[in-house]
C-alpha positions in Angstrom: 3.3 -33.5 -33.6 3.8 -30.8 -31.8 4.5 -31.3 -28.5 4.7 -28.3 -25.7 5.7 -28.8 -22.2 3.0 -27.4 -20.5 3.5 -26.2 -15.7 -1.2 -26.4 -14.9 -0.3 -24.1 -12.2 -4.4 -24.9 -10.1 -4.4 -21.9 -7.4 -7.1 -21.4 -4.5 -11.1 -22.0 -4.8 -12.8 -22.5 -7.8 -9.0 -21.8 -9.5 -9.3 -25.1 -9.4 -12.1 -26.3 -10.7 -12.2 -24.2 -14.2 -8.6 -24.6 -14.3 -10.2 -28.5 -14.2 -12.5 -27.8 -17.5 -9.0 -25.8 -20.0 -7.7 -29.5 -18.9 -10.3 -31.0 -20.1 -10.1 -28.9 -22.9 -7.0 -29.4 -23.4 -7.4 -33.1 -22.9 -9.4 -32.8 -26.5 -7.3 -31.2 -29.0 -4.1 -34.1 -28.1 -6.6 -36.6 -29.0 -8.1 -34.9 -32.3 -5.4 -32.9 -33.6 -1.4 -32.3 -34.0 -0.9 -30.7 -30.2 0.2 -32.8 -27.6 0.9 -31.1 -23.9 3.9 -32.8 -21.7 1.5 -31.2 -18.2 3.3 -31.2 -15.1 1.0 -29.6 -12.8 2.3 -27.9 -9.4 -0.1 -27.1 -6.3 -0.6 -23.8 -4.7 -1.9 -20.7 -3.4 -3.2 -20.0 0.3 -4.9 -22.2 1.0 -1.5 -24.7 0.6 0.4 -22.1 1.9 -2.1 -22.6 4.9 -1.5 -26.0 4.9 2.2 -26.0 4.4 3.6 -23.0 5.7 4.6 -22.6 1.8 3.1 -20.8 -1.1 4.7 -23.3 -3.5 7.3 -26.2 -3.4 10.8 -25.8 -3.0 11.7 -24.9 -7.3 8.4 -24.7 -8.7 9.6 -21.4 -10.4 13.0 -22.8 -11.0 10.2 -25.4 -13.0 7.9 -22.4 -14.4 11.6 -20.9 -15.9 13.6 -23.5 -17.3 10.7 -26.1 -18.3 7.8 -24.0 -19.2 6.5 -23.5 -23.6 3.8 -22.3 -21.7 2.4 -21.8 -18.3 -1.5 -21.4 -17.3 -2.6 -19.6 -13.8 -6.2 -21.3 -12.1 -6.4 -18.1 -9.3 -4.5 -16.9 -6.0 -6.1 -15.9 -2.6 -8.3 -17.6 -0.1 -9.5 -16.0 3.6 -7.1 -15.6 5.9 -3.5 -17.0 4.3 -1.2 -13.5 4.5 2.5 -13.1 5.0 4.1 -11.7 8.0 4.8 -8.5 6.1 0.8 -8.7 5.0 1.5 -9.9 1.5 -0.6 -11.9 0.2 0.1 -15.8 0.4 0.8 -17.3 -3.1 2.0 -13.3 -4.1 5.5 -15.1 -5.5 3.2 -17.4 -7.5 1.3 -15.0 -9.4 3.1 -11.9 -9.1 7.0 -13.5 -8.8 6.6 -15.3 -11.8 5.7 -12.1 -13.9 8.1 -10.6 -12.0 10.3 -12.5 -12.0 10.2 -14.4 -15.6 9.8 -10.6 -16.9 6.0 -11.0 -18.7 6.1 -7.5 -19.4 2.4 -7.7 -21.8 -0.4 -8.2 -19.8 -3.1 -9.1 -22.7 -6.9 -9.2 -22.2 -9.5 -9.5 -24.6 -12.9 -7.9 -24.6 -14.8 -9.7 -27.6 -18.7 -10.4 -26.6 -19.9 -12.8 -28.0 -23.7 -13.3 -29.5 -25.7 -14.9 -27.3 -24.7 -13.2 -24.2 -26.3 -10.5 -22.1 -25.1 -8.8 -20.2 -27.2 -8.3 -16.4 -27.9 -5.2 -15.6 -30.3 -4.1 -12.2 -30.6 -7.7 -12.0 -32.2 -8.2 -15.1 -30.4 -10.8 -18.2 -30.9 -8.1 -21.1 -29.1 -7.5 -24.7 -27.5 -3.9 -24.5 -24.2 -3.7 -26.2 -23.7 -5.4 -30.1 -21.8 -8.2 -30.3 -20.9 -6.8 -33.9 -19.0 -4.3 -32.5 -17.2 -5.1 -29.0 -13.9 -6.3 -30.3 -10.4 -5.1 -28.8 -7.4 -6.1 -27.0 -6.2 -4.9 -23.7 -2.2 -4.3 -23.1 -1.7 -3.3 -20.3 1.7 -2.9 -19.0 3.0 -5.9 -16.4 5.7 -5.2 -14.5 6.2 -1.5 -13.4 4.4 0.9 -12.1 2.5 1.2 -8.8 2.6 -2.3 -8.3 6.4 -2.2 -9.4 7.8 -3.1 -5.7 4.9 -5.2 -5.0 6.1 -7.1 -8.1 9.7 -7.1 -7.2 9.6 -8.7 -3.8 7.2 -11.3 -4.3 9.5 -12.7 -7.4 13.3 -11.8 -5.6 11.2 -13.9 -2.8 10.2 -16.5 -5.0 14.2 -17.4 -5.7 15.0 -16.8 -2.3 16.8 -13.4 -2.4 14.9 -10.1 -0.6 15.4 -6.8 -2.1 16.6 -3.6 -0.8 13.6 -1.2 0.8 13.0 2.1 -1.0 14.0 4.8 2.1 12.3 7.9 1.7 12.3 10.3 5.2 8.7 12.5 4.3 6.8 14.1 2.4 6.3 17.9 2.7 2.9 19.1 3.6 1.8 16.1 5.1 1.7 15.6 9.2 1.5 12.4 11.2 1.3 8.4 9.4 1.4 8.1 6.0 2.2 4.9 3.9 2.9 5.5 0.4 4.2 2.8 -3.1 6.6 4.9 -5.9 4.6 4.0 -8.9 8.4 4.1 -11.8 7.3 4.2 -15.0 10.7 3.3 -16.9 11.2 4.4 -21.2 13.0 0.3 -21.9 10.0 -0.8 -19.8 6.9 1.3 -21.6 8.2 1.2 -25.8 8.7 -2.7 -25.4 5.2 -3.0 -24.3 3.6 -0.1 -26.7 5.4 -1.8 -29.2 3.8 -4.7 -28.4 0.7 -3.1 -28.3 1.0 -1.8 -32.3 2.6 -5.1 -33.6 -0.7 -6.7 -32.3 -2.9 -4.4 -33.8 -1.2 -5.7 -37.4 -2.2 -9.3 -37.0 -5.6 -8.5 -36.3 -5.7 -6.1 -39.0 -4.5 -8.1 -41.4 -6.1 -11.3 -39.9 -9.1 -9.2 -39.8 -9.1 -6.9 -42.7 -10.4 -4.6 -41.0 -8.1 -0.6 -40.2 -6.8 -0.7 -36.4 -6.1 1.8 -34.1 -4.7 1.6 -31.3 -5.4 4.4 -28.1 -2.6 5.4 -25.4 -4.4 5.9 -22.0 -3.0 7.1 -19.7 -3.1 9.8 -17.1 -0.3 12.3 -19.0 -1.9 15.6 -17.7 -0.8 15.8 -14.1 1.5 12.5 -13.8 4.9 12.6 -14.2 5.4 8.4 -15.3 3.2 9.2 -17.7 4.0 11.8 -19.6 7.6 9.0 -20.1 4.7 7.1 -21.2 2.7 9.0 -23.7 6.5 10.7 -25.2 7.5 7.3 -26.2 3.7 5.8 -27.3 4.0 9.6 -30.2 7.2 8.0 -30.7 6.6 4.1 -31.4 3.3 5.2 -33.5 5.5 7.4 -35.8 6.8 4.2 -36.6 3.8 2.4 -37.9 2.1 5.1 -40.8 -0.3 2.0 -41.3 -2.1 2.0 -37.8 -3.9 4.3 -36.7 -3.3 6.4 -33.4 -5.4 8.0 -30.8 -4.7 8.9 -26.7 -6.5 9.7 -23.7 -6.7 10.9 -20.3 -8.1 7.6 -18.6 -10.6 9.7 -16.5 -12.2 10.2 -20.0 -11.9 6.9 -20.6 -13.6 4.5 -18.8 -16.4 6.2 -19.9 -15.7 6.6 -24.0 -14.9 2.2 -23.1 -19.7 1.6 -21.8 -20.7 4.3 -24.5 -18.6 4.2 -27.5 -16.6 0.3 -27.8 -17.1 0.4 -31.1 -14.4 3.1 -31.7 -11.9 1.2 -29.9 -9.8 -1.6 -31.1 -6.1 -2.1 -29.2 -5.6 -0.5 -25.7 -2.7 0.1 -23.9 -2.7 1.6 -20.6 0.6 1.6 -18.0 -0.1 -0.9 -14.5 -2.8 0.2 -12.0 -5.1 1.7 -15.2 -4.6 -1.0 -17.7 -6.0 -3.2 -14.2 -8.5 -1.2 -13.4 -9.7 -0.7 -16.7 -9.7 -4.4 -17.7 -12.1 -5.0 -14.8 -14.5 -2.6 -16.7 -13.9 -4.0 -19.6 -15.5 -6.6 -18.3 -18.7 -6.0 -18.3 -18.8 -5.6 -21.9 -18.5 -9.1 -22.6 -20.6 -10.2 -19.9 -18.2 -10.2 -16.6 -15.3 -11.8 -15.8 -16.8 -15.1 -15.9 -15.7 -14.9 -19.3 -12.1 -12.7 -19.2 -9.7 -13.9 -20.3 -5.7 -13.2 -19.8 -2.4 -14.0 -21.4 1.2 -12.4 -18.9 3.7 -13.1 -22.0 7.3 -12.0 -22.3 10.6 -12.6 -24.4 11.2 -16.2 -23.4 8.1 -17.0 -21.7 4.4 -16.8 -21.3 1.2 -16.9 -19.1 -2.6 -17.2 -19.2 -5.2 -17.1 -16.7 -8.6 -15.9 -16.0 -8.4 -12.9 -14.5 -11.5 -13.6 -11.8 -10.2 -14.9 -8.3 -10.8 -17.0 -5.8 -14.7 -16.8 -4.9 -14.7 -18.8 -1.6 -18.0 -18.0 -1.4 -18.3 -20.6 -4.4 -15.5 -22.6 -3.7 -16.3 -26.2 -4.0 -19.7 -25.2 -5.3 -19.3 -26.4 -9.1 -21.5 -23.1 -9.9 -18.5 -20.4 -11.8 -18.5 -20.0 -15.0 -15.2 -21.4 -17.4 -14.9 -19.5 -19.8 -12.7 -17.7 -18.9 -10.3 -20.0 -17.8 -11.3 -21.9 -21.4 -10.5 -18.9 -23.6 -7.3 -18.3 -22.1 -6.5 -21.6 -23.6 -7.5 -20.1 -26.7 -4.8 -17.6 -26.0 -2.4 -19.9 -25.5 -2.9 -21.9 -28.2 -2.8 -18.8 -30.4 -0.2 -17.9 -28.6 2.7 -21.1 -29.4 1.7 -21.0 -32.6 2.5 -16.8 -32.6 5.6 -17.6 -30.7 7.0 -21.1 -32.4 5.7 -20.6 -36.5 3.1 -23.3 -35.5 -0.2 -23.2 -37.3 -0.8 -25.9 -36.3 -1.9 -24.4 -33.0 -2.9 -21.6 -34.7 -6.2 -23.5 -36.4 -6.6 -25.0 -33.2 -6.8 -21.6 -31.7 -9.2 -20.5 -34.5 -11.1 -24.5 -33.9 -11.7 -23.6 -29.4 -13.3 -19.9 -30.3 -15.8 -21.4 -33.0 -16.6 -23.8 -30.3 -16.8 -21.4 -27.4 -18.7 -18.6 -29.9 -20.9 -21.1 -31.7 -21.5 -22.6 -27.8 -23.3 -18.9 -26.8 -24.7 -18.6 -30.1 -26.9 -21.4 -30.0 -28.2 -20.6 -26.2 -25.6 -23.7 -25.1 -25.9 -24.1 -20.9 -24.0 -22.1 -18.9 -24.1 -20.6 -15.5 -25.5 -18.0 -13.2 -23.6 -14.9 -13.9 -25.2 -15.7 -17.9 -28.3 -16.1 -16.4 -27.9 -19.9 -16.7 -29.0 -22.9 -14.5 -25.8 -25.3 -15.8 -23.1 -26.2 -13.4 -19.4 -25.4 -14.0 -18.3 -28.8 -15.5 -22.0 -28.9 -17.2 -20.4 -25.6 -19.4 -16.8 -26.8 -20.3 -18.3 -30.2 -21.4 -20.4 -29.0 -23.5 -18.1 -26.6 -25.7 -15.4 -29.8 -24.8 -17.9 -31.8 -27.1 -18.2 -29.2 -30.1 -14.8 -29.3 -30.1 -14.1 -32.9 -30.8 -16.8 -32.0 -33.2 -15.4 -29.6 -35.3 -12.0 -30.6 -35.4 -11.8 -33.8 -37.2 -13.3 -31.5 -39.9 -9.5 -29.9 -39.8 -7.5 -33.0 -38.4 -7.3 -36.5 -38.8 -8.9 -38.2 -35.9 -5.7 -40.0 -33.5 
């Protein structure tokens, strides 16, 4: 029996609803597989801030840091919930954890399942071939344009403050000016690039198909990106069995939707990774299908990429598959980190259940052209897992 400590952060709005379906899935695996979870749920986010004046209860960061093998987050953000400095209320939850726990690699798989149609001009239709869309984005998660906000949020989470960066002015600019620094370090670049190549090695072993790692940046004009590209070239020489490729972000966005079959693993600096992965979600059916993992040397956090969708909150309407797929990433990552073959098997079973559900024309929500509710989709996938699991594990 493998037991892991899991901290659940439902967050705001529809985040709470999709996390309920993720927990439904986890309960099925606890019942029918060797996996077991000691779960702590912590309220947090903008709604909690408006109710209490706090972003989450005191000691929450320390609990996530010291008492969690994995963290599962819904979504953060609520209208009117802002701190006095203008930052998003709840930022110390997701941003503070990313920076404070040094979750340097943001992993966003983009896989198109058979049966998923794409919404174009208001109509759901088949655009991309499912056999040709299967890639993984690896976004640097702690530096770049978001570094100052991440650092601020992490310091706030532990009750500390950061010294502000002072720049008196910019030559050639007059009047009111706002700015954000964009630091990219050699150490930060090397670890996330190496992480991307290791993912490619694992995919190559699992799939039996040669893999390619593509570095996406703007090194033709930006100094930080020049360092990122330089480090990429150095690291790529250490992985002779993995093909490497390079692209500028502007051209890459065109290739992404025109020739997705040419992409396997993509590694990017923070801001470009944030934007490109949202575009890439269109290939897999939209943000409701987009799962993610935030990985560091010691900690792991998993979350759907989408936001809290306040206008849909309480309507039982949004797609829970991104959250459920984040559980798949959690099982797989726990298995890889702890050498737990049962957890890896559970990840494979959950992915199979999702794929079968979609390929068989199972219930889907409005964003995929269906009329099903959040809970109906979650329940249907959970029932498939309950059927598949006894084939591999003795029922508890």
